[in-house]
Chimera marker file (.cmm) of the C-alpha trace (Angstrom):
<marker_set name="trace">
<marker id="1" x="20.314" y="-43.828" z="-50.078" r="1" g="1" b="0" radius="0.5"/>
<marker id="2" x="20.879" y="-40.460" z="-50.270" r="1" g="1" b="0" radius="0.5"/>
<marker id="3" x="22.448" y="-38.676" z="-52.855" r="1" g="1" b="0" radius="0.5"/>
<marker id="4" x="24.518" y="-36.705" z="-50.013" r="1" g="1" b="0" radius="0.5"/>
<marker id="5" x="25.858" y="-39.977" z="-48.827" r="1" g="1" b="0" radius="0.5"/>
<marker id="6" x="26.741" y="-40.987" z="-52.505" r="1" g="1" b="0" radius="0.5"/>
<marker id="7" x="28.856" y="-37.842" z="-52.464" r="1" g="1" b="0" radius="0.5"/>
<marker id="8" x="30.142" y="-38.584" z="-49.524" r="1" g="1" b="0" radius="0.5"/>
<marker id="9" x="31.416" y="-42.025" z="-49.904" r="1" g="1" b="0" radius="0.5"/>
<marker id="10" x="32.464" y="-41.390" z="-54.400" r="1" g="1" b="0" radius="0.5"/>
<marker id="11" x="34.761" y="-38.022" z="-52.337" r="1" g="1" b="0" radius="0.5"/>
<marker id="12" x="36.332" y="-40.647" z="-49.677" r="1" g="1" b="0" radius="0.5"/>
<marker id="13" x="37.146" y="-43.377" z="-51.935" r="1" g="1" b="0" radius="0.5"/>
<marker id="14" x="38.739" y="-40.602" z="-54.632" r="1" g="1" b="0" radius="0.5"/>
<marker id="15" x="40.935" y="-39.409" z="-51.602" r="1" g="1" b="0" radius="0.5"/>
<marker id="16" x="42.323" y="-42.330" z="-50.398" r="1" g="1" b="0" radius="0.5"/>
<marker id="17" x="41.897" y="-43.727" z="-53.832" r="1" g="1" b="0" radius="0.5"/>
<marker id="18" x="44.910" y="-40.766" z="-54.914" r="1" g="1" b="0" radius="0.5"/>
<marker id="19" x="46.302" y="-39.768" z="-51.249" r="1" g="1" b="0" radius="0.5"/>
<marker id="20" x="46.720" y="-43.308" z="-49.748" r="1" g="1" b="0" radius="0.5"/>
<marker id="21" x="45.608" y="-44.864" z="-46.620" r="1" g="1" b="0" radius="0.5"/>
<marker id="22" x="48.460" y="-42.571" z="-44.529" r="1" g="1" b="0" radius="0.5"/>
<marker id="23" x="47.623" y="-39.767" z="-45.648" r="1" g="1" b="0" radius="0.5"/>
<marker id="24" x="44.304" y="-39.986" z="-45.616" r="1" g="1" b="0" radius="0.5"/>
<marker id="25" x="42.584" y="-39.961" z="-42.156" r="1" g="1" b="0" radius="0.5"/>
<marker id="26" x="38.700" y="-39.389" z="-40.016" r="1" g="1" b="0" radius="0.5"/>
<marker id="27" x="39.702" y="-37.916" z="-36.721" r="1" g="1" b="0" radius="0.5"/>
<marker id="28" x="35.332" y="-37.542" z="-35.130" r="1" g="1" b="0" radius="0.5"/>
<marker id="29" x="36.293" y="-35.940" z="-32.245" r="1" g="1" b="0" radius="0.5"/>
<marker id="30" x="36.894" y="-33.278" z="-33.793" r="1" g="1" b="0" radius="0.5"/>
<marker id="31" x="34.506" y="-33.784" z="-37.073" r="1" g="1" b="0" radius="0.5"/>
<marker id="32" x="37.854" y="-33.462" z="-39.070" r="1" g="1" b="0" radius="0.5"/>
<marker id="33" x="39.320" y="-34.607" z="-43.009" r="1" g="1" b="0" radius="0.5"/>
<marker id="34" x="42.525" y="-35.217" z="-42.087" r="1" g="1" b="0" radius="0.5"/>
<marker id="35" x="44.796" y="-34.298" z="-45.532" r="1" g="1" b="0" radius="0.5"/>
<marker id="36" x="48.331" y="-35.276" z="-45.057" r="1" g="1" b="0" radius="0.5"/>
<marker id="37" x="49.939" y="-31.700" z="-43.546" r="1" g="1" b="0" radius="0.5"/>
<marker id="38" x="45.720" y="-29.838" z="-43.173" r="1" g="1" b="0" radius="0.5"/>
<marker id="39" x="41.915" y="-31.145" z="-42.674" r="1" g="1" b="0" radius="0.5"/>
<marker id="40" x="38.487" y="-29.735" z="-43.342" r="1" g="1" b="0" radius="0.5"/>
<marker id="41" x="35.710" y="-30.455" z="-42.056" r="1" g="1" b="0" radius="0.5"/>
<marker id="42" x="33.697" y="-33.818" z="-42.309" r="1" g="1" b="0" radius="0.5"/>
<marker id="43" x="30.988" y="-31.853" z="-44.007" r="1" g="1" b="0" radius="0.5"/>
<marker id="44" x="32.884" y="-30.697" z="-47.021" r="1" g="1" b="0" radius="0.5"/>
<marker id="45" x="33.057" y="-34.551" z="-48.214" r="1" g="1" b="0" radius="0.5"/>
<marker id="46" x="29.525" y="-34.489" z="-49.411" r="1" g="1" b="0" radius="0.5"/>
<marker id="47" x="30.263" y="-30.976" z="-51.199" r="1" g="1" b="0" radius="0.5"/>
<marker id="48" x="29.927" y="-31.745" z="-54.379" r="1" g="1" b="0" radius="0.5"/>
<marker id="49" x="32.958" y="-31.056" z="-56.278" r="1" g="1" b="0" radius="0.5"/>
<marker id="50" x="35.437" y="-31.619" z="-53.901" r="1" g="1" b="0" radius="0.5"/>
<marker id="51" x="36.725" y="-34.077" z="-55.978" r="1" g="1" b="0" radius="0.5"/>
<marker id="52" x="37.214" y="-34.931" z="-59.169" r="1" g="1" b="0" radius="0.5"/>
<marker id="53" x="35.204" y="-38.010" z="-58.966" r="1" g="1" b="0" radius="0.5"/>
<marker id="54" x="31.802" y="-35.902" z="-57.847" r="1" g="1" b="0" radius="0.5"/>
<link id1="1" id2="2" r="1" g="1" b="0" radius="0.2"/>
<link id1="2" id2="3" r="1" g="1" b="0" radius="0.2"/>
<link id1="3" id2="4" r="1" g="1" b="0" radius="0.2"/>
<link id1="4" id2="5" r="1" g="1" b="0" radius="0.2"/>
<link id1="5" id2="6" r="1" g="1" b="0" radius="0.2"/>
<link id1="6" id2="7" r="1" g="1" b="0" radius="0.2"/>
<link id1="7" id2="8" r="1" g="1" b="0" radius="0.2"/>
<link id1="8" id2="9" r="1" g="1" b="0" radius="0.2"/>
<link id1="9" id2="10" r="1" g="1" b="0" radius="0.2"/>
<link id1="10" id2="11" r="1" g="1" b="0" radius="0.2"/>
<link id1="11" id2="12" r="1" g="1" b="0" radius="0.2"/>
<link id1="12" id2="13" r="1" g="1" b="0" radius="0.2"/>
<link id1="13" id2="14" r="1" g="1" b="0" radius="0.2"/>
<link id1="14" id2="15" r="1" g="1" b="0" radius="0.2"/>
<link id1="15" id2="16" r="1" g="1" b="0" radius="0.2"/>
<link id1="16" id2="17" r="1" g="1" b="0" radius="0.2"/>
<link id1="17" id2="18" r="1" g="1" b="0" radius="0.2"/>
<link id1="18" id2="19" r="1" g="1" b="0" radius="0.2"/>
<link id1="19" id2="20" r="1" g="1" b="0" radius="0.2"/>
<link id1="20" id2="21" r="1" g="1" b="0" radius="0.2"/>
<link id1="21" id2="22" r="1" g="1" b="0" radius="0.2"/>
<link id1="22" id2="23" r="1" g="1" b="0" radius="0.2"/>
<link id1="23" id2="24" r="1" g="1" b="0" radius="0.2"/>
<link id1="24" id2="25" r="1" g="1" b="0" radius="0.2"/>
<link id1="25" id2="26" r="1" g="1" b="0" radius="0.2"/>
<link id1="26" id2="27" r="1" g="1" b="0" radius="0.2"/>
<link id1="27" id2="28" r="1" g="1" b="0" radius="0.2"/>
<link id1="28" id2="29" r="1" g="1" b="0" radius="0.2"/>
<link id1="29" id2="30" r="1" g="1" b="0" radius="0.2"/>
<link id1="30" id2="31" r="1" g="1" b="0" radius="0.2"/>
<link id1="31" id2="32" r="1" g="1" b="0" radius="0.2"/>
<link id1="32" id2="33" r="1" g="1" b="0" radius="0.2"/>
<link id1="33" id2="34" r="1" g="1" b="0" radius="0.2"/>
<link id1="34" id2="35" r="1" g="1" b="0" radius="0.2"/>
<link id1="35" id2="36" r="1" g="1" b="0" radius="0.2"/>
<link id1="36" id2="37" r="1" g="1" b="0" radius="0.2"/>
<link id1="37" id2="38" r="1" g="1" b="0" radius="0.2"/>
<link id1="38" id2="39" r="1" g="1" b="0" radius="0.2"/>
<link id1="39" id2="40" r="1" g="1" b="0" radius="0.2"/>
<link id1="40" id2="41" r="1" g="1" b="0" radius="0.2"/>
<link id1="41" id2="42" r="1" g="1" b="0" radius="0.2"/>
<link id1="42" id2="43" r="1" g="1" b="0" radius="0.2"/>
<link id1="43" id2="44" r="1" g="1" b="0" radius="0.2"/>
<link id1="44" id2="45" r="1" g="1" b="0" radius="0.2"/>
<link id1="45" id2="46" r="1" g="1" b="0" radius="0.2"/>
<link id1="46" id2="47" r="1" g="1" b="0" radius="0.2"/>
<link id1="47" id2="48" r="1" g="1" b="0" radius="0.2"/>
<link id1="48" id2="49" r="1" g="1" b="0" radius="0.2"/>
<link id1="49" id2="50" r="1" g="1" b="0" radius="0.2"/>
<link id1="50" id2="51" r="1" g="1" b="0" radius="0.2"/>
<link id1="51" id2="52" r="1" g="1" b="0" radius="0.2"/>
<link id1="52" id2="53" r="1" g="1" b="0" radius="0.2"/>
<link id1="53" id2="54" r="1" g="1" b="0" radius="0.2"/>
</marker_set>
């Protein structure tokens, strides 16, 4: 597993644990990570420091 993949999984896991499944969604058609009332590009999951987990 690459370090980028590991970072993305850690960030996604941290978001799910802190916000819950109802407030985190991956929209594959638009490459968006939907967070409650907003969103960011999915690539942000690969960024170290995006959550406290990385």
